[in-house]
C-alpha positions as CSV (number, residue, x, y, z in Angstrom):
1,M,-38.0,1.1,11.5
2,K,-39.1,4.3,9.4
3,K,-38.2,5.7,12.5
4,F,-34.3,3.9,12.9
5,G,-33.4,5.6,9.2
6,A,-35.0,8.9,9.7
7,V,-33.7,10.2,12.9
8,F,-30.3,8.9,13.3
9,A,-28.9,7.0,9.6
10,W,-29.4,9.6,7.0
11,P,-28.6,12.5,8.8
12,A,-26.1,11.2,10.6
13,L,-24.4,9.4,7.0
14,N,-24.7,13.4,5.2
15,L,-23.1,14.6,8.2
16,F,-20.2,12.7,8.5
17,I,-19.4,12.8,4.8
18,V,-19.2,16.4,5.2
19,L,-16.7,16.2,8.5
20,S,-14.6,13.0,7.2
21,L,-14.0,14.7,3.8
22,I,-13.2,18.4,5.6
23,F,-11.1,16.1,7.6
24,R,-8.6,13.8,5.3
25,F,-8.4,17.2,2.7
26,W,-7.4,18.9,6.3
27,L,-4.8,15.8,7.1
28,A,-3.7,15.2,3.3
29,V,-2.1,18.9,3.3
30,V,-0.3,19.2,6.5
31,T,1.4,16.1,6.3
32,P,4.4,16.1,4.1
33,I,4.8,12.6,1.7
34,T,5.7,9.8,3.2
35,G,8.8,7.5,2.0
36,D,6.0,4.5,0.4
37,E,4.4,7.6,-1.3
38,A,7.4,8.7,-2.7
39,Y,8.6,5.6,-4.0
40,F,5.0,5.4,-6.1
41,I,5.1,8.8,-7.1
42,W,8.7,8.1,-8.6
43,W,6.8,5.2,-10.8
44,G,4.7,7.9,-11.7
45,W,7.6,10.4,-12.9
46,R,8.6,7.2,-14.8
47,P,6.1,5.2,-15.9
48,D,6.5,1.4,-17.1
49,W,4.5,-1.4,-17.9
50,G,5.9,-3.0,-14.3
51,F,7.6,-2.1,-11.3
52,Y,9.7,-3.6,-9.3
53,D,8.2,-4.9,-6.4
54,H,3.5,-4.4,-7.1
55,P,1.9,-4.3,-10.0
56,P,2.0,-1.4,-12.1
57,M,-1.6,0.4,-10.9
58,I,-1.2,3.3,-8.9
59,G,1.9,4.2,-10.7
60,W,-0.4,4.0,-13.8
61,W,-2.6,6.5,-12.0
62,L,0.2,8.9,-10.6
63,A,1.4,9.3,-13.7
64,A,-2.3,11.1,-14.6
65,L,-2.8,12.9,-11.7
66,L,1.5,14.1,-12.0
67,K,0.1,15.4,-15.7
68,V,-1.9,18.0,-13.8
69,N,0.2,18.6,-10.7
70,D,2.5,17.3,-8.1
71,S,1.1,18.7,-5.0
72,E,0.6,16.7,-1.9
73,W,-3.0,16.8,-1.8
74,W,-3.6,16.7,-5.4
75,L,-1.9,13.0,-5.5
76,R,-3.6,11.5,-2.7
77,L,-6.6,12.9,-3.9
78,P,-8.1,9.4,-5.2
79,V,-7.3,7.7,-1.3
80,I,-8.9,10.8,0.3
81,L,-12.7,10.3,-1.7
82,Q,-12.0,6.5,-1.3
83,P,-14.0,6.2,1.9
84,V,-16.8,8.1,0.4
85,I,-16.9,6.7,-2.6
86,L,-16.6,2.8,-1.2
87,A,-19.7,4.2,1.7
88,L,-21.8,5.1,-1.4
89,S,-20.9,2.6,-3.4
90,V,-22.4,0.1,-1.1
91,R,-25.2,2.0,-0.3
92,W,-26.0,1.8,-3.7
93,A,-25.4,-1.8,-4.2
94,L,-27.4,-3.4,-1.4
95,P,-31.2,-3.4,-2.2
96,Q,-29.7,-6.0,-5.0
97,L,-27.7,-7.7,-2.4
98,A,-30.5,-8.1,0.1
99,P,-33.6,-7.0,-1.2
100,G,-36.7,-5.2,0.9
101,I,-33.6,-3.8,3.1
102,D,-34.5,-0.3,4.6
103,D,-33.2,3.0,4.3
104,G,-32.1,3.0,7.4
105,R,-29.8,-0.1,7.4
106,R,-28.1,0.6,4.6
107,D,-27.7,4.6,5.8
108,L,-25.6,2.6,9.2
109,I,-23.7,-0.4,7.1
110,A,-22.5,2.7,4.5
111,L,-21.8,4.8,7.2
112,L,-19.7,2.0,9.4
113,I,-17.5,1.7,6.6
114,L,-17.2,5.3,6.1
115,L,-15.8,5.7,10.0
116,A,-13.7,2.4,10.1
117,P,-11.2,3.2,12.0
118,A,-8.2,3.2,8.9
119,N,-11.0,5.5,7.0
120,V,-10.5,7.7,9.2
121,W,-6.6,8.5,8.5
122,N,-5.1,6.8,5.8
123,I,-4.1,9.8,3.5
124,A,-1.5,7.8,1.8
125,I,-1.8,7.0,-1.9
126,T,-0.1,3.6,-2.4
127,T,-1.0,0.2,-4.0
128,D,-2.9,-0.5,-1.7
129,T,-5.4,2.4,-2.7
130,P,-6.5,1.1,-6.3
131,L,-6.2,-2.4,-5.0
132,I,-9.4,-1.3,-2.3
133,Y,-11.8,0.0,-4.5
134,F,-10.9,-3.2,-7.3
135,S,-11.2,-5.1,-4.1
136,V,-14.6,-3.7,-3.2
137,F,-16.1,-3.1,-6.5
138,S,-15.3,-7.1,-7.2
139,G,-16.5,-8.3,-4.6
140,L,-19.8,-6.3,-4.8
141,A,-20.0,-7.8,-8.3
142,W,-19.4,-10.9,-7.7
143,L,-22.5,-11.3,-4.8
144,R,-24.3,-9.8,-7.4
145,A,-24.0,-11.9,-9.5
146,A,-24.6,-14.9,-6.7
147,Q,-27.8,-13.7,-7.6
148,D,-28.8,-14.9,-10.5
149,D,-25.7,-16.5,-11.8
150,D,-26.0,-13.5,-14.0
151,L,-22.9,-13.8,-16.8
152,R,-22.9,-9.8,-16.7
153,W,-22.2,-9.4,-13.7
154,Y,-19.7,-12.0,-13.2
155,A,-17.7,-10.5,-16.2
156,A,-17.9,-7.0,-13.6
157,A,-16.9,-8.6,-10.8
158,G,-14.2,-9.9,-13.6
159,F,-13.1,-6.5,-14.6
160,F,-12.5,-5.3,-11.2
161,L,-10.6,-8.3,-10.4
162,A,-8.1,-7.6,-13.3
163,G,-7.1,-3.7,-12.5
164,A,-6.7,-5.8,-8.5
165,V,-4.4,-8.0,-10.0
166,L,-2.7,-5.4,-11.4
167,S,-2.5,-3.2,-7.9
168,K,-1.5,-6.0,-5.7
169,Y,-0.6,-9.6,-5.7
170,F,-2.9,-10.0,-2.1
171,V,-6.1,-9.8,-4.4
172,A,-5.5,-13.7,-5.1
173,F,-7.0,-14.1,-1.5
174,L,-10.9,-12.4,-2.8
175,G,-9.6,-14.7,-6.0
176,F,-9.6,-17.7,-3.8
177,A,-12.6,-17.0,-1.6
178,F,-14.9,-16.8,-4.8
179,L,-13.7,-20.6,-5.6
180,I,-14.3,-20.9,-1.9
181,D,-18.0,-19.7,-2.6
182,V,-18.3,-21.3,-6.0
183,L,-17.3,-25.3,-4.0
184,R,-19.9,-24.7,-1.9
185,R,-22.4,-23.9,-4.5
186,R,-21.3,-26.8,-6.6
187,T,-23.7,-25.3,-9.8
188,I,-22.9,-25.7,-13.2
189,K,-23.8,-22.0,-13.1
190,S,-21.4,-20.4,-10.8
191,W,-18.6,-22.7,-12.4
192,T,-19.1,-20.8,-15.2
193,G,-19.1,-17.4,-13.8
194,L,-15.8,-18.6,-11.9
195,A,-14.2,-19.1,-15.2
196,V,-15.3,-15.8,-17.1
197,V,-13.9,-13.9,-13.3
198,Y,-10.8,-16.0,-13.8
199,A,-10.6,-15.9,-17.9
200,C,-10.7,-12.2,-17.2
201,C,-7.5,-12.0,-15.3
202,V,-5.5,-13.8,-17.7
203,P,-5.0,-10.9,-20.2
204,A,-3.5,-8.8,-16.9
205,L,-1.2,-11.7,-15.3
206,A,0.0,-12.3,-18.7
207,L,1.0,-8.6,-19.1
208,M,3.0,-9.0,-16.0
209,A,4.7,-12.4,-16.7
210,W,6.0,-11.0,-20.0
211,W,7.1,-8.2,-18.3
212,N,9.0,-9.6,-15.1
213,S,10.5,-12.2,-17.6
214,A,12.3,-9.0,-19.4
215,N,13.4,-7.5,-15.9
216,C,14.8,-10.1,-13.8
217,W,11.3,-11.1,-12.6
218,P,11.1,-8.5,-10.0
219,N,8.1,-9.2,-8.5
220,Y,9.1,-13.0,-8.1
221,M,11.6,-12.1,-6.6
222,F,11.1,-9.6,-4.2
223,N,7.2,-11.0,-2.9
224,F,8.3,-14.8,-2.2
225,V,12.2,-14.8,-1.9
226,N,14.2,-11.6,-1.2
227,R,11.6,-10.3,1.1
228,H,11.3,-13.6,3.6
229,E,14.8,-13.4,5.0
230,T,13.0,-13.0,8.8
231,A,10.2,-15.4,8.0
232,G,9.6,-17.9,10.1
233,W,6.9,-19.8,12.9
234,S,6.6,-17.0,15.3
235,A,4.0,-17.0,18.7
236,T,4.3,-12.9,17.8
237,T,3.1,-12.1,14.5
238,P,-0.4,-14.2,15.1
239,L,-0.8,-11.9,18.4
240,L,0.1,-9.0,16.1
241,Y,-2.5,-10.0,13.7
242,V,-5.4,-10.4,16.3
243,V,-4.6,-6.9,17.5
244,S,-4.6,-5.7,13.9
245,V,-8.3,-7.1,13.2
246,L,-9.4,-5.9,16.4
247,Y,-8.2,-2.4,15.5
248,L,-9.3,-2.0,12.1
249,L,-12.9,-3.9,12.9
250,T,-12.7,-2.4,16.4
251,P,-13.2,-5.1,19.1
252,P,-17.2,-4.3,19.2
253,V,-17.3,-5.6,15.5
254,V,-15.4,-8.8,16.4
255,W,-17.7,-9.6,19.3
256,L,-20.9,-9.2,17.6
257,V,-19.1,-11.0,14.6
258,W,-18.8,-13.8,16.9
259,Q,-21.8,-13.4,19.1
260,S,-24.0,-13.7,15.9
261,R,-22.7,-16.2,13.7
262,R,-25.2,-18.3,14.1
263,R,-27.7,-15.6,14.0
264,V,-29.7,-13.3,11.4
265,T,-32.3,-10.7,11.6
266,S,-35.7,-11.7,10.9
267,T,-35.7,-10.7,7.2
268,N,-33.3,-13.6,7.0
269,W,-30.7,-12.0,4.7
270,Q,-28.0,-14.6,4.8
271,I,-26.3,-13.9,1.9
272,P,-24.1,-17.5,2.1
273,P,-21.5,-15.5,-0.6
274,L,-21.1,-12.7,1.5
275,G,-19.7,-14.7,4.8
276,V,-17.2,-16.2,2.6
277,L,-16.0,-12.9,1.1
278,A,-16.4,-11.6,4.8
279,I,-14.6,-14.6,6.7
280,V,-11.8,-16.5,4.0
281,P,-9.3,-13.4,3.4
282,F,-9.0,-13.2,7.2
283,A,-8.9,-16.6,7.7
284,L,-5.6,-16.6,4.8
285,F,-4.3,-14.3,7.1
286,A,-4.7,-15.4,10.1
287,V,-2.5,-18.6,8.5
288,L,0.0,-16.5,7.0
289,S,0.5,-14.9,10.0
290,L,2.4,-18.2,11.8
291,V,5.6,-16.9,9.8
292,K,5.0,-13.7,8.4
293,Q,3.8,-10.6,10.0
294,I,0.8,-8.5,8.4
295,G,1.3,-5.5,7.4
296,L,-2.2,-3.6,8.9
297,H,-3.0,-2.4,5.4
298,W,-3.2,-5.9,4.1
299,L,-6.2,-6.2,5.4
300,L,-7.9,-2.8,4.0
301,S,-9.1,-4.4,1.4
302,F,-11.2,-7.1,2.6
303,V,-12.9,-5.0,5.8
304,P,-16.3,-3.4,3.9
305,F,-17.3,-7.6,3.4
306,A,-17.0,-7.6,7.6
307,L,-18.8,-4.9,8.0
308,I,-21.7,-5.3,5.4
309,W,-22.0,-9.2,7.0
310,L,-22.5,-7.5,10.0
311,G,-24.5,-5.0,9.4
312,L,-26.8,-7.6,7.9
313,R,-27.5,-9.3,10.3
314,L,-27.9,-7.2,13.4
315,V,-31.2,-6.2,15.1
316,P,-31.9,-2.1,14.2
317,E,-31.2,-1.1,17.7
318,T,-28.1,-3.0,17.9
319,L,-26.6,-1.4,14.4
320,E,-27.8,2.0,15.5
321,R,-25.7,1.3,18.9
322,L,-22.6,-0.3,16.7
323,A,-22.4,3.2,14.5
324,R,-22.8,5.7,17.3
325,F,-20.4,3.7,18.7
326,F,-18.2,4.3,15.4
327,A,-18.8,8.2,15.1
328,G,-17.9,8.5,19.0
329,F,-14.2,6.0,18.1
330,A,-13.8,8.1,14.4
331,L,-14.3,11.5,17.0
332,L,-11.4,10.7,19.0
333,H,-8.9,9.8,16.3
334,I,-9.5,13.1,15.1
335,L,-9.0,15.0,18.4
336,I,-6.0,12.8,19.0
337,I,-4.3,13.4,15.1
338,V,-5.1,17.4,15.5
339,T,-3.4,17.2,18.8
340,I,-0.6,15.9,17.6
341,A,-0.5,18.1,14.4
342,I,-0.5,21.1,16.8
343,L,2.7,19.7,18.7
344,P,5.9,20.9,18.1
345,L,8.1,18.4,16.1
346,E,10.5,18.2,18.9
347,T,8.2,16.1,21.1
348,W,8.9,13.2,19.2
349,Q,13.2,13.9,20.3
350,S,12.8,10.7,22.1
351,S,11.7,7.9,19.2
352,R,14.1,6.0,17.3
353,R,12.5,6.9,14.1
354,Y,13.1,10.7,14.7
355,D,15.8,11.8,12.3
356,G,13.1,9.8,9.7
357,I,10.8,12.2,11.0
358,V,12.7,15.3,11.0
359,L,13.9,14.3,7.2
360,T,10.0,14.1,6.1
361,F,8.1,16.9,8.0
362,A,11.1,19.3,8.1
363,H,12.1,18.7,4.5
364,E,12.5,22.8,4.2
365,E,15.2,22.8,6.0
366,V,17.0,20.1,5.6
367,N,17.2,21.0,1.3
368,K,17.9,24.0,2.7
369,N,21.0,22.7,3.9
370,L,22.0,20.3,0.6
371,T,21.7,23.7,-1.1
372,P,25.0,24.9,-1.4
373,A,26.3,21.2,-3.1
374,L,23.2,21.6,-5.2
375,A,24.4,25.0,-7.0
376,D,28.2,23.7,-7.0
377,K,28.6,23.7,-10.8
378,E,32.4,22.6,-10.5
379,K,31.9,19.8,-8.6
380,N,28.2,18.7,-10.0
381,W,27.4,16.4,-7.4
382,V,25.5,13.5,-7.9
383,I,23.3,13.5,-4.6
384,A,22.2,10.0,-3.0
385,M,21.1,8.3,-0.2
386,D,21.8,4.9,1.7
387,G,18.3,3.7,2.1
388,Y,16.1,3.7,-0.9
389,S,12.7,5.0,1.6
390,N,15.1,7.9,2.5
391,A,16.7,8.8,-1.1
392,V,13.1,8.9,-3.0
393,T,11.7,11.1,0.2
394,L,14.7,14.1,-0.2
395,G,14.4,13.3,-3.8
396,Y,10.2,14.1,-4.0
397,N,10.9,17.3,-1.6
398,L,13.8,18.4,-4.5
399,R,12.1,17.8,-7.3
400,R,15.0,15.6,-8.6
401,Y,15.8,11.5,-7.9
402,V,18.2,10.5,-5.4
403,I,20.2,7.6,-5.8
404,V,20.4,5.0,-3.4
405,F,24.7,4.3,-3.1
406,G,25.8,0.5,-0.9
407,E,24.0,-2.3,-0.9
408,A,20.8,-0.8,1.1
409,S,17.7,-4.1,1.4
410,S,15.4,-5.9,-0.8
411,H,13.2,-2.6,-0.4
412,A,15.7,-0.7,-2.4
413,R,16.4,-2.3,-5.6
414,H,13.9,-0.7,-7.9
415,D,16.8,1.9,-7.7
416,D,19.0,-0.5,-9.6
417,I,16.3,0.0,-12.4
418,L,16.6,3.9,-12.7
419,T,20.4,3.8,-11.5
420,D,23.4,2.7,-13.9
421,F,26.4,3.1,-12.3
422,R,28.3,3.0,-15.6
423,P,28.1,6.4,-16.7
424,L,29.2,7.5,-12.4
425,K,32.6,6.6,-13.2
426,D,35.1,9.5,-11.9
427,R,31.9,11.2,-11.4
428,N,31.5,13.4,-7.5
429,I,28.9,12.0,-5.0
430,L,27.4,12.9,-2.4
431,I,25.4,10.9,0.3
432,L,23.4,11.8,2.8
433,R,23.1,10.1,5.8
434,K,21.3,9.8,9.1
435,S,23.8,7.8,11.0
436,E,27.9,9.2,11.2
437,P,29.7,7.4,8.4
438,D,32.2,5.2,8.5
439,I,34.4,6.9,6.2
440,T,37.0,4.1,5.6
441,Y,34.1,2.8,4.1
442,Y,33.1,5.4,1.5
443,Q,37.6,5.7,0.5
444,Q,37.2,2.3,-1.5
445,F,35.0,3.9,-4.0
446,F,36.1,7.4,-4.2
447,R,39.9,9.1,-5.0
448,Q,38.9,11.4,-1.7
449,V,36.4,11.5,0.4
450,S,35.5,14.0,3.3
451,V,32.5,14.1,5.7
452,D,30.9,17.2,6.8
453,S,27.1,17.5,9.3
454,F,24.9,20.0,10.2
455,M,21.6,20.0,12.6
456,V,18.0,20.3,12.0
457,R,15.5,20.0,14.2
458,G,18.3,18.5,17.3
459,T,18.9,15.8,14.6
460,R,22.4,15.5,13.2
461,F,22.7,14.7,9.6
462,W,25.8,13.5,7.6
463,Q,27.1,14.3,4.2
464,V,29.5,12.1,2.5
465,K,31.3,13.7,0.2
466,G,33.3,11.3,-2.2
467,E,35.3,13.0,-5.4
468,G,35.8,10.7,-8.1
469,F,33.6,7.6,-8.0
470,D,35.1,4.3,-8.6
471,Y,33.0,2.2,-10.8
472,A,35.0,-1.1,-10.7
473,A,35.4,-1.2,-7.0
474,Y,32.0,-0.5,-6.4
475,R,31.2,-3.3,-8.9
476,E,33.3,-5.6,-7.2
477,K,32.2,-4.7,-3.8
478,V,28.5,-4.1,-3.8
479,L,27.1,-4.5,-7.4
480,L,28.7,-8.1,-7.3
481,V,27.2,-8.9,-3.6
482,V,23.7,-7.3,-4.4
483,K,23.8,-10.1,-7.8
484,K,24.2,-13.0,-5.3
485,K,21.4,-11.5,-3.0
486,Y,19.0,-10.3,-5.0
487,Y,19.0,-11.2,-8.5
488,A,19.7,-15.6,-7.6
489,I,16.9,-16.4,-10.7
490,P,15.7,-19.9,-9.9
491,P,16.6,-21.2,-13.1
492,W,12.8,-22.8,-13.7
493,L,11.8,-19.0,-14.6
494,P,11.9,-17.9,-18.0
495,Q,14.4,-14.8,-18.9
496,R,14.3,-12.9,-22.0
497,G,16.2,-10.3,-20.1
498,C,17.9,-9.2,-17.1
499,Y,18.7,-5.9,-17.1
500,F,21.0,-5.8,-14.1
501,C,23.4,-8.3,-15.5
502,E,23.0,-7.2,-18.6
503,R,24.3,-4.0,-17.3
504,Y,26.9,-4.6,-15.1
505,F,27.5,-8.6,-15.5
506,P,26.9,-9.4,-19.3
507,D,29.0,-12.5,-19.4
508,E,27.0,-14.3,-16.1
509,P,23.2,-15.1,-16.3
510,C,21.1,-13.9,-13.2
511,S,20.8,-17.2,-11.9
512,R,21.1,-19.7,-8.6
């Protein structure tokens, strides 16, 4: 076993820590900020106790980072470092979870986590970034607490779980896994520990309830009502979920998990709570996939537990072969990404998403074409787009807020918090579009409308220039539709206020 650890594991772990950091810093520098990232960066520029669709943690983190710099690599620093921090944290925790474990096995398990496929290339700073940190730390603390029911470790698990609650609501699956573990153990001490963990989350949940009740209950409306227009029984979404799991864990891991489900190594590291944390969240997502497409990023918080569980069960030779596969798979990812990076942007011109790619990757050229309008002091244009992801991406690159004009989708509703259309009455608004506009649609909202366009990297962008904004018409034809569609708040939810209805429809409550 000394050879098992010394010859491959420790040198490989150190080598790939260095290589992964070099690659991830490079990727963070050369990759422009994407739509989701720009969305959350605007949370950081305008911090609050809560935000439209998710809890506020990532907004708070970005607010702190923005005090120093607003460059891509700096804002992405927490996620750039994340695989290394998680891998080393797991390596540090393993002797507490599996007494007698040798250094070689610790190193190889850490290597699996470091080189898990998504950890190779994911440099996007989103709500999942703090969620993964807090979820993994909470799970590790829970596993340590389960060793001897130490209330201090249960409190640590609760502290981190509260941080995860303030990051993203899917952490409920981890909290449910804790409950399943306690139901399996059925001891007074484990029930007490669970009570401590849940009690730690009460202040976080109370904060979110307090903020939501005064702000139209946007977290509830988005996560449980407005975003599920296409939800329903499907034969496709479970298959997509299987593909996602196969990719994130890799086919060899899925196969070895199935093979080793009843087998452990000679050291008999059963650690039943670890099996619960490794299996229950994936099982819950499998059930949810029957009616909803599961995002790849939803699963990232739970991948480390599956890798730890498997890493403790495999015989040394199999574990080392698996680590070598992960290393080769990671290098393949790097080769593909570097190849894509050196290809000209026009390579993807046949893609239906090419206009969005140009808006993101050729943003300096797009901005240059907007410069005359931005410099026009006489017209004093308000800049807008017709979708929120595009608007915040353009806004980040311009370093000025870009509003959303039109109904857009449920994902555009954070703009309802930030933009008040009342003061825009009689203003001039320039709407940048990626598709050809219907001028008659815009003529109902402006005194005068003109349309022109420009080309960037083979794709055309349209500028709708509306002069003399008719707020009253916009209120009746857009804002009223938005109210009925996205602000039909259930009457059983207590409302202390709602920015949308108070602003535009003060005499009409936001309710069904």
